C-alpha positions in Angstrom: 13.3 17.1 15.9 12.8 19.1 12.7 10.0 18.1 10.4 8.8 19.3 7.1 5.1 19.0 6.6 4.2 18.8 2.9 0.4 19.3 2.5 -1.7 18.9 -0.6 -4.4 21.6 -0.4 -6.4 19.6 -2.9 -6.5 16.4 -1.0 -9.9 14.8 -1.5 -11.0 13.4 1.9 -10.5 16.4 4.2 -11.4 20.1 4.2 -8.9 22.9 4.4 -10.0 23.5 8.0 -9.4 19.9 8.9 -5.9 19.9 7.4 -5.1 23.1 9.3 -6.1 21.3 12.5 -3.8 18.4 11.7 -0.9 20.8 11.0 -1.5 22.6 14.3 -1.6 19.3 16.2 1.7 18.2 14.7 3.3 21.6 15.1 2.6 21.4 18.8 4.9 18.5 19.2 7.6 19.1 16.6 9.8 21.9 15.2 7.7 21.9 12.0 7.9 23.9 8.8 4.8 23.7 6.6 4.9 23.7 2.8 1.8 23.4 0.5 2.0 21.9 -3.0 1.1 24.1 -5.9 1.5 21.9 -9.0 2.3 18.3 -10.0 5.7 17.1 -8.8 6.0 20.0 -6.3 6.0 17.6 -3.4 9.0 15.9 -5.0 10.9 19.3 -5.1 10.0 20.0 -1.5 11.1 16.6 -0.3 14.4 17.0 -2.1 14.9 20.3 -0.3 14.2 18.6 3.0 17.0 16.1 2.2 19.4 19.0 1.4 18.5 20.9 4.5 18.8 17.8 6.8 15.3 17.5 8.2 14.7 14.6 10.5 11.2 13.8 9.2 9.1 14.6 6.2 5.4 14.3 6.8 2.9 13.8 3.9 -0.5 15.3 4.4 -2.4 14.1 1.4 -3.2 11.0 -0.6 -1.2 8.3 -2.4 -0.1 10.7 -5.2 1.4 13.1 -2.7 3.1 10.3 -0.9 4.6 9.0 -4.2 6.0 12.4 -5.1 7.5 12.8 -1.6 9.1 9.3 -1.8 10.7 10.2 -5.2 12.0 13.4 -3.8 13.5 11.7 -0.7 15.1 9.0 -2.9 16.2 11.2 -5.7 19.8 10.1 -5.1 19.0 6.6 -3.9 18.4 5.1 -0.5 20.7 6.2 2.3 20.6 5.7 6.1 20.9 9.5 6.6 17.7 10.4 4.8 14.7 11.9 6.6 12.1 9.4 7.8 8.7 9.5 6.1 5.4 9.9 8.1 2.0 9.7 6.5 -1.2 11.4 7.5 -3.8 10.0 5.1 -6.0 12.7 3.5 -6.8 11.2 0.1 -9.6 9.2 -1.4 -8.1 5.7 -1.0 -4.9 6.0 1.1 -3.7 2.6 0.0 -0.2 3.0 1.2 -1.1 4.3 4.7 -3.6 1.6 5.2 -1.1 -1.1 4.0 1.2 0.2 6.7 -1.5 -0.4 9.3 -2.4 3.3 9.9 -6.0 4.2 10.6 -7.8 5.7 7.5 -9.1 8.5 9.7 -6.5 11.3 9.5 -7.0 12.4 13.2 -6.5 8.9 14.4 -3.5 8.5 12.1 -2.0 11.7 13.4 -2.2 10.4 17.0 -0.6 7.1 15.9 2.3 8.9 14.1 2.9 11.3 17.0 3.0 8.4 19.4 5.5 6.6 17.2 7.7 9.7 17.0 7.7 10.1 20.8 8.6 6.5 21.2 11.2 6.5 18.4 9.4 3.8 16.5 9.8 3.1 12.8 10.4 0.5 10.2 12.4 0.3 7.0 10.5 -1.0 4.0 11.2 -2.0 0.5 9.8 -0.2 -2.6 9.7 -0.8 -6.3 11.0 1.3 -9.2 9.6 1.6 -12.7 11.8 2.6 -15.7 10.6 3.2 -19.2 12.3 4.7 -22.4 15.7 4.5 -20.7 14.7 7.3 -18.3 15.2 7.8 -14.6 13.7 5.1 -12.4 10.5 6.2 -10.6 9.7 4.7 -7.2 6.3 3.4 -6.3 5.1 2.4 -2.9 2.3 -0.1 -3.4 1.5 -0.9 -7.1 1.7 -0.2 -10.8 -0.7 -1.1 -13.5 -0.4 -1.6 -17.3 -3.4 -1.8 -19.6 -7.1 -1.7 -18.5 -6.3 -0.7 -14.9 -4.3 2.3 -16.1 -6.9 3.2 -18.7 -9.5 3.4 -15.9 -7.2 5.6 -13.8 -6.8 7.9 -16.9 -10.5 8.2 -17.4 -11.1 8.9 -13.6 -8.5 11.6 -13.7 -10.3 13.3 -16.6 -13.6 13.1 -14.7 -12.1 14.5 -11.6 -10.6 17.4 -13.5 -14.2 18.1 -14.8 -15.4 18.3 -11.2 -16.4 14.7 -10.3 -15.7 13.8 -6.6 -13.1 11.0 -6.1 -15.3 8.4 -4.6 -15.2 4.6 -4.9 -18.4 4.7 -6.9 -16.7 6.9 -9.5 -14.0 4.2 -10.1 -16.6 1.5 -10.3 -18.8 3.3 -12.8 -15.8 4.3 -14.9 -14.4 0.8 -14.9 -17.7 -0.7 -16.0 -18.2 1.8 -18.7 -14.6 1.5 -20.0 -14.6 -2.3 -19.9 -17.7 -2.6 -22.1 -17.1 0.3 -24.5 -13.6 1.8 -24.1 -10.9 -0.9 -24.0 -9.7 -3.4 -26.7 -10.9 -6.8 -25.4 -9.9 -8.7 -28.5 -6.2 -8.1 -29.1 -3.8 -8.6 -26.1 -0.8 -6.3 -26.3 1.3 -7.3 -23.3 4.3 -9.7 -22.8 5.7 -10.3 -19.4 9.4 -11.1 -19.0 11.4 -12.4 -16.0 15.2 -12.8 -16.0 16.2 -16.3 -17.2 12.7 -17.4 -18.1 10.8 -17.6 -21.4 8.6 -14.5 -22.1 4.8 -14.9 -21.5 2.7 -13.2 -24.2 -1.0 -12.7 -24.9 -1.8 -10.6 -21.8 -4.4 -7.9 -21.6 -3.4 -6.2 -18.3 -0.9 -6.6 -15.5 -0.6 -5.3 -11.9 2.8 -5.2 -10.3 2.5 -5.0 -6.5 5.0 -4.0 -3.7 2.4 -4.8 -1.0 -1.2 -5.9 -0.5 -3.9 -5.0 -1.1 -3.8 -3.5 -4.6 -6.5 -0.9 -3.7 -9.7 -0.5 -1.6 -13.3 -0.1 -2.6 -14.3 1.9 0.5 -13.5 -0.5 3.4 -13.2 -3.5 1.1 -9.6 -4.6 0.1 -9.0 -5.7 -3.5 -6.2 -8.3 -3.6 -4.8 -9.6 -6.9 -1.4 -10.2 -5.2 -2.2 -11.1 -1.6 1.3 -12.5 -0.9 3.0 -9.2 -1.7 4.8 -7.6 1.2 7.0 -4.5 1.9 9.8 -6.9 3.0 9.8 -9.0 -0.1 10.2 -8.7 -3.9 7.6 -7.7 -6.4 4.5 -9.7 -7.2 2.6 -9.5 -10.5 -0.9 -10.5 -11.6 -1.9 -10.7 -15.3 -4.9 -11.9 -17.2 -5.0 -13.6 -20.7 -8.7 -12.9 -21.4 -11.1 -10.0 -21.1 -14.2 -12.2 -21.8 -16.8 -11.5 -19.1 -16.8 -14.9 -17.3 -13.1 -15.1 -16.6 -12.9 -11.4 -15.6 -15.8 -11.9 -13.1 -14.1 -15.0 -11.8 -10.8 -13.1 -11.3 -12.6 -10.1 -9.7 -14.4 -12.5 -7.2 -11.0 -14.0 -6.4 -9.5 -10.5 -5.8 -12.3 -9.6 -3.4 -12.0 -12.8 -1.4 -8.2 -13.5 -1.5 -6.4 -13.1 1.8 -3.3 -15.3 1.6 -3.5 -17.3 -1.6 -3.2 -15.8 -5.1 -6.1 -15.6 -7.5 -6.2 -18.8 -9.6 -7.7 -19.6 -13.0 -6.7 -20.8 -16.5 -6.6 -17.3 -17.7 -4.6 -15.9 -14.8 -0.8 -15.5 -14.4 0.8 -15.0 -11.0 4.4 -14.0 -10.2 5.7 -13.9 -6.6 8.8 -12.3 -5.0 10.5 -11.2 -8.2 13.5 -8.9 -8.2 12.8 -7.7 -11.8 9.8 -7.8 -14.1 9.6 -6.3 -17.6 6.3 -5.7 -19.4 6.5 -5.0 -23.1 3.6 -4.0 -25.4 3.2 -4.3 -29.2 1.5 -0.9 -29.1 1.6 2.0 -26.7 -0.5 1.1 -23.6 -1.7 3.0 -20.6 0.5 3.0 -17.5 -0.2 4.1 -13.9 2.0 4.2 -10.8 0.5 4.4 -7.2 -2.8 5.5 -8.8 -1.3 8.3 -11.0 -1.7 8.1 -14.7 1.7 8.4 -16.5 0.9 8.1 -20.2 1.2 5.4 -22.7 4.4 3.2 -22.9 5.8 0.4 -24.9 8.2 -1.2 -22.3 8.5 -0.8 -18.6 11.0 -2.6 -16.3 10.1 -2.9 -12.6 12.7 -3.6 -10.0 12.5 -4.4 -6.2 14.5 -2.1 -3.9 14.9 -3.7 -0.5 15.1 -1.5 2.6 14.6 1.7 0.6 13.0 4.1 3.1 12.3 4.5 6.9 8.7 4.9 7.9 7.4 6.4 11.1 4.9 3.8 12.3 
């Protein structure tokens, strides 16, 4: 079995030495070629090459951003039964996708689980989502997208990380609190959510579109705005009509305790199992996909893609 191991040398939760140990552990069981990423979207290029060269498996050694790039490289020409399978060794700060698949958050334990699955020939085919803006090429996402405040926080965290701040849950919490009180527009909602065949819903401040649950983790704690989202279903969405402190605290408490039922409230909007969701804005608003900031947009259409990719699990 031929495998391409795509490693992000800047992955936040493991040292270079630890990643080298993971690579050696995998190479002892597979015919493996190792490639390190050198710039943004490099993992996409490498995964596209793996498709062209008929590898059996592409293994992501990195965080959610690395996984997202690899997925977009594997699916550059759309889903196909002949594509390499994807295996994930979580080495990022949150590892939302790997944990949603049921993998251990510890990269060594995850490596053992992946190698065992490869030996047994186990895997599952999961659905993904795509996001399209400005008439461009659809971009796949594995677990979530955010428009508005959530994406603004991701943007600010990326700036702080580039300045040397470590990617820890506390950084996200501090940044979110600071931005909520002094950085975002809490008076003028910009978003409108549209579903095919239904009236548009306007007056929204932020929206999350989920392909699975949870949305993210605060350390070991899952944050669940869309707890019914599943890899085998359509897309779920959560949006909020007010950024006043009481309803926001109520929604956050619901996200931290939700397990099976969606967050409720007079200022909350829930969408479940949608095939298509469009979010429009009356001004450019921040947009993130799988935790990567992708700039400001005016309109984004999200679509569900069933049975998009095979995962080693």
